[in-house]
C-alpha positions in Angstrom: -9.2 -36.7 52.1 -12.2 -39.1 52.3 -12.3 -42.8 52.3 -14.0 -42.8 48.9 -10.8 -41.5 47.4 -8.9 -44.7 48.5 -8.6 -47.3 45.7 -10.3 -50.5 46.9 -9.4 -51.7 50.4 -13.1 -51.8 51.6 -12.3 -54.5 54.2 -9.6 -52.4 55.9 -11.7 -49.2 55.7 -14.8 -50.9 57.2 -12.6 -52.3 60.1 -11.2 -48.9 60.9 -14.7 -47.3 60.8 -16.0 -49.9 63.2 -13.2 -49.2 65.7 -13.8 -45.5 65.5 -17.6 -45.8 65.8 -17.3 -48.1 68.8 -14.7 -45.8 70.5 -12.1 -48.6 70.4 -9.4 -46.9 68.4 -5.9 -47.8 69.9 -3.7 -44.9 70.7 -1.0 -46.3 68.3 -1.5 -48.3 65.2 0.7 -49.5 62.4 -0.5 -50.0 58.8 1.7 -52.6 57.1 1.5 -53.9 53.6 3.2 -54.0 50.2 4.2 -50.9 48.3 1.4 -49.3 46.2 -1.4 -50.8 48.3 -2.5 -47.4 49.5 -1.4 -47.5 53.1 -0.7 -43.7 53.2 -4.0 -43.0 51.6 -5.8 -45.1 54.2 -3.9 -43.4 57.0 -4.7 -39.9 55.8 -8.4 -40.8 55.2 -8.7 -42.3 58.7 -6.9 -39.3 60.2 -9.5 -37.0 58.5 -12.3 -39.2 59.7 -11.1 -39.0 63.3 -10.5 -35.2 63.1 -14.0 -34.5 61.9 -16.0 -36.9 64.0 -18.3 -35.2 66.5 -18.2 -31.8 64.8 -21.9 -30.9 64.6 -21.5 -27.3 63.5 -21.7 -27.0 59.7 -19.3 -24.0 59.5 -16.6 -25.7 61.6 -17.0 -28.9 59.6 -16.4 -27.1 56.4 -13.4 -25.3 57.8 -11.9 -28.6 59.0 -12.5 -30.3 55.7 -10.9 -27.4 53.9 -7.8 -27.6 56.0 -7.6 -31.4 55.6 -8.0 -31.1 51.8 -4.6 -29.2 51.9 -3.1 -31.5 54.5 -2.7 -28.5 56.8 -5.0 -29.2 59.7 -3.3 -27.9 62.9 -3.9 -31.2 64.7 -2.5 -33.4 61.9 1.3 -33.9 62.0 3.5 -35.7 59.6 6.8 -37.3 60.2 8.9 -38.8 57.4 12.5 -39.6 56.3 14.5 -36.6 55.1 18.0 -36.0 53.8 20.7 -33.6 54.9 21.2 -31.1 52.0 24.8 -30.2 51.1 26.0 -27.2 53.2 23.7 -27.9 56.1 25.5 -27.4 59.5 26.3 -30.7 61.2 24.9 -29.2 64.4 21.4 -28.9 62.9 19.2 -31.8 63.7 17.1 -32.4 60.5 13.4 -32.6 61.0 10.4 -33.3 58.7 9.4 -29.6 58.8 12.7 -28.8 57.0 11.0 -30.2 53.9 7.4 -29.3 54.7 6.8 -27.4 51.5 8.1 -30.3 49.3 6.0 -32.8 51.3 2.8 -30.9 51.0 3.3 -30.3 47.3 3.8 -34.0 46.7 0.7 -35.0 48.7 -1.4 -32.5 46.7 -0.2 -34.2 43.5 -1.0 -37.7 44.7 -1.1 -39.6 48.0 0.1 -42.7 46.2 3.8 -42.2 46.1 7.1 -44.0 46.7 10.4 -43.2 48.2 11.7 -42.5 44.7 9.0 -39.8 44.3 10.0 -38.3 47.7 13.7 -38.3 47.0 13.0 -36.5 43.7 10.9 -34.0 45.5 13.8 -33.3 48.0 16.4 -33.1 45.1 18.3 -35.9 46.7 21.4 -37.1 44.9 23.3 -40.0 46.4 21.8 -39.6 49.8 19.6 -42.0 51.9 16.7 -40.5 53.8 16.2 -41.2 57.5 14.2 -40.0 60.5 16.6 -38.6 63.1 16.6 -37.7 66.8 15.6 -34.1 66.0 12.2 -35.4 64.7 11.3 -37.1 67.9 12.2 -34.0 69.9 10.0 -31.9 67.6 7.1 -34.4 67.8 7.2 -34.4 71.6 6.9 -30.6 71.6 4.1 -30.5 69.0 2.0 -33.2 70.8 2.5 -31.6 74.2 0.3 -28.7 73.1 -3.5 -28.8 73.4 -5.6 -29.8 70.4 -6.5 -26.6 68.5 -9.9 -27.9 67.6 -10.7 -29.6 70.9 -10.6 -33.2 69.5 -7.9 -35.6 68.6 -4.3 -34.9 67.6 -3.0 -37.3 64.9 0.6 -38.1 64.1 1.2 -40.0 60.9 4.7 -41.4 60.7 5.7 -42.6 57.2 8.3 -45.4 57.1 9.1 -45.5 60.8 11.6 -48.3 60.0 13.9 -45.6 58.8 14.2 -44.1 62.3 17.7 -44.1 63.7 18.3 -45.7 67.2 18.1 -42.4 69.2 14.8 -41.4 67.5 13.3 -44.8 68.0 14.1 -44.9 71.7 12.6 -41.4 72.2 9.5 -42.3 70.3 9.1 -45.4 72.4 8.8 -43.2 75.5 6.1 -41.2 73.8 4.2 -44.3 72.9 4.4 -45.5 76.5 3.0 -42.3 77.9 1.0 -40.8 75.0 -0.5 -37.3 75.4 -4.2 -37.1 75.9 -6.4 -37.9 72.9 -3.4 -38.5 70.6 -3.5 -41.0 67.8 -0.3 -42.4 66.2 -0.6 -43.9 62.8 2.6 -45.6 61.5 2.7 -46.4 57.8 5.3 -49.2 57.4 6.7 -51.4 54.7 9.4 -53.3 56.6 8.0 -53.8 60.2 10.7 -56.3 61.0 13.3 -53.4 61.0 11.5 -51.6 63.8 12.7 -52.3 67.3 10.7 -55.0 69.2 9.6 -52.6 71.9 7.9 -50.3 69.4 6.2 -53.2 67.6 4.8 -54.5 70.9 3.2 -51.1 71.7 1.3 -50.6 68.5 -1.7 -52.5 67.0 -0.8 -53.9 63.7 -3.2 -53.7 60.7 -2.1 -55.7 57.6 -3.2 -54.0 54.4 -3.5 -56.4 51.4 -2.7 -55.6 47.9 -5.4 -53.8 45.9 -7.8 -56.2 44.3 -7.6 -56.4 40.5 -11.2 -55.2 39.9 -10.6 -52.0 42.0 -7.4 -51.3 40.2 -9.1 -51.8 36.8 -11.9 -49.4 37.7 -9.5 -46.8 39.0 -7.5 -47.0 35.7 -10.7 -46.6 33.8 -12.1 -43.7 35.8 -8.9 -41.9 36.8 -6.7 -42.5 33.7 -9.3 -43.0 31.0 -8.2 -46.4 29.8 -10.4 -48.8 27.9 -11.5 -52.0 29.7 -9.1 -54.3 27.9 -6.0 -52.2 28.5 -7.1 -51.6 32.1 -7.5 -55.4 32.6 -4.0 -56.1 31.4 -2.3 -53.4 33.4 -4.2 -54.3 36.6 -3.0 -57.9 36.3 0.6 -56.9 35.7 0.5 -54.4 38.6 -0.5 -57.2 41.0 -2.2 -54.9 43.4 0.3 -52.1 43.2 -1.2 -48.8 42.0 2.3 -47.3 41.6 3.4 -50.1 39.4 0.2 -49.7 37.3 1.0 -46.0 36.8 4.6 -46.9 35.9 3.4 -49.1 33.1 1.6 -46.0 31.7 4.8 -43.9 31.9 7.1 -44.3 29.0 10.1 -42.9 31.0 9.8 -44.7 34.3 12.8 -46.4 36.0 11.5 -49.9 35.4 12.1 -49.6 31.7 15.7 -48.6 32.4 16.0 -51.4 34.9 14.7 -53.9 32.4 17.3 -52.9 29.9 20.0 -53.2 32.6 18.7 -56.6 33.6 18.7 -57.9 30.0 22.2 -56.5 29.4 23.5 -58.0 32.7 22.1 -61.4 32.2 23.3 -61.7 28.6 26.8 -60.6 29.6 27.0 -63.1 32.5 25.8 -65.9 30.3 28.6 -65.0 27.8 31.0 -64.7 30.7 32.1 -61.3 29.3 34.0 -60.0 32.3 35.3 -56.9 30.5 31.8 -55.8 29.5 30.5 -56.6 33.0 33.1 -54.3 34.5 31.8 -51.5 32.2 28.3 -52.3 33.3 29.3 -52.1 36.9 30.9 -48.7 36.4 27.7 -47.4 35.0 25.5 -48.8 37.8 27.9 -47.3 40.4 27.0 -43.8 39.2 23.4 -44.3 40.3 22.4 -43.0 43.7 22.1 -45.7 46.4 18.3 -45.5 46.6 18.2 -46.1 42.8 20.7 -49.0 43.0 18.5 -50.6 45.7 15.3 -50.1 43.5 17.2 -51.7 40.6 18.1 -54.7 42.8 14.5 -55.1 43.9 13.5 -55.1 40.2 16.1 -57.7 39.5 14.7 -59.9 42.3 11.2 -59.5 40.9 12.4 -60.5 37.4 14.1 -63.6 38.8 10.9 -64.6 40.5 8.8 -63.9 37.4 11.2 -65.8 35.2 11.1 -68.8 37.5 7.3 -68.8 37.6 7.2 -68.5 33.8 8.6 -72.1 33.6 5.3 -73.4 35.1 3.3 -72.1 32.1 0.6 -70.6 34.3 -0.1 -67.1 33.0 -2.2 -66.2 36.0 0.9 -66.5 38.2 3.1 -64.2 36.1 3.0 -60.4 36.3 5.2 -59.2 33.5 4.9 -56.6 30.8 4.9 -57.7 27.2 8.6 -56.8 26.8 9.5 -58.7 30.0 7.5 -61.7 28.9 9.1 -61.7 25.5 12.6 -61.8 27.1 11.5 -64.5 29.6 10.5 -66.9 26.7 14.2 -67.6 26.1 15.7 -66.6 29.5 13.4 -68.4 31.9 15.0 -71.8 31.4 18.2 -70.5 33.0 16.3 -69.8 36.3 15.5 -73.2 37.8 15.4 -75.2 41.1 19.1 -75.5 41.1 19.9 -71.8 41.3 16.9 -69.7 42.0 17.3 -69.6 45.8 21.0 -68.8 45.6 20.4 -66.1 43.0 17.8 -64.5 45.1 20.1 -64.6 48.2 22.9 -63.1 46.1 20.7 -60.1 45.1 19.4 -59.7 48.7 23.0 -59.6 50.0 23.9 -56.9 47.5 20.7 -55.0 48.5 21.8 -55.1 52.1 25.4 -54.1 51.4 24.4 -51.1 49.3 22.1 -50.0 52.1 25.1 -50.2 54.5 27.1 -47.9 52.2 29.5 -50.5 50.8 31.5 -49.6 47.7 29.1 -50.0 44.9 31.7 -51.0 42.3 33.0 -53.8 44.5 29.4 -55.0 45.4 28.1 -55.1 41.8 31.3 -56.6 40.2 31.3 -59.3 42.9 27.6 -59.9 42.1 28.4 -60.3 38.4 31.2 -62.8 39.0 28.9 -64.9 41.3 26.1 -64.7 38.8 28.3 -66.2 36.1 28.7 -69.3 38.3 25.0 -69.5 39.3 23.5 -68.9 35.9 25.0 -72.1 34.3 23.7 -74.4 37.0 21.1 -76.9 35.8 
């Protein structure tokens, strides 16, 4: 993958190129930024750049590029969260290579993906993916070997914040004493969840959201949209390429989450506890990752509804359907309750992530929302 395949992000790309060209690349770096900003695309493009630098033989360069185009270069290693499929022995330590086929197939489709895409590729049901101790053991073994091409070895770790404690501690030792000419690139969305000792040993690079112009041009060239439609979707997406694509997909989760949000807020306003209990039972059937995505969507809609009250369209990033609903709903999200509503949703998000009973969590959320929604 080449840098020209990355959507926007010229500033970040130029900075990485300067580091490489001046031989100042840190042995461990962490790309942090919002979802859909292209962190993984930048990581893969930079890895490709490092793995082909200094190759002056045309045949070898073509071979390296061919391997990289399939993400199968022998000196490029991926680590990522995985699930434990039903029936897998408890003695087996799950590693990324257990899902290598699914991972490579997903990358070949698009390097702009989300955890939802990855869980679907793994056929996950109600499971949460993590990086376990087996992965650090496997990575130590791989990186102890000599580079097959005589240059760098690159380890890309997607979502290192999902490492368990044992894996994180083993990786820390590897970062403290890295093998010769080994580059670690962590692609992180919640760096605060990483242990402090790992954060202190990596150089952090903050990736901003994609600028609207680059998003618009990508929608025109890659998706064939006309300029007006591309402009509107680029604004709604707010720098998130995945969200831009979601708005083109008639069957994406956000449309379902919007319907659930509207239903939930109308029932809480009416104080219809019986119907809220039915709503809770439906949501409890979702997998935990989907429940957490729904709560993130709810938090975003609360924020957008609050901002709608200021009558500044440039600050709002809603679809037409969302904006239509906000015209009547936004007045119920105000200075008296917006902070507590957000805290309530964040608490539910945390509890679901800690495997709390979903029916209890969501019904408690509904009862509390009844009280908060009537505050003025």
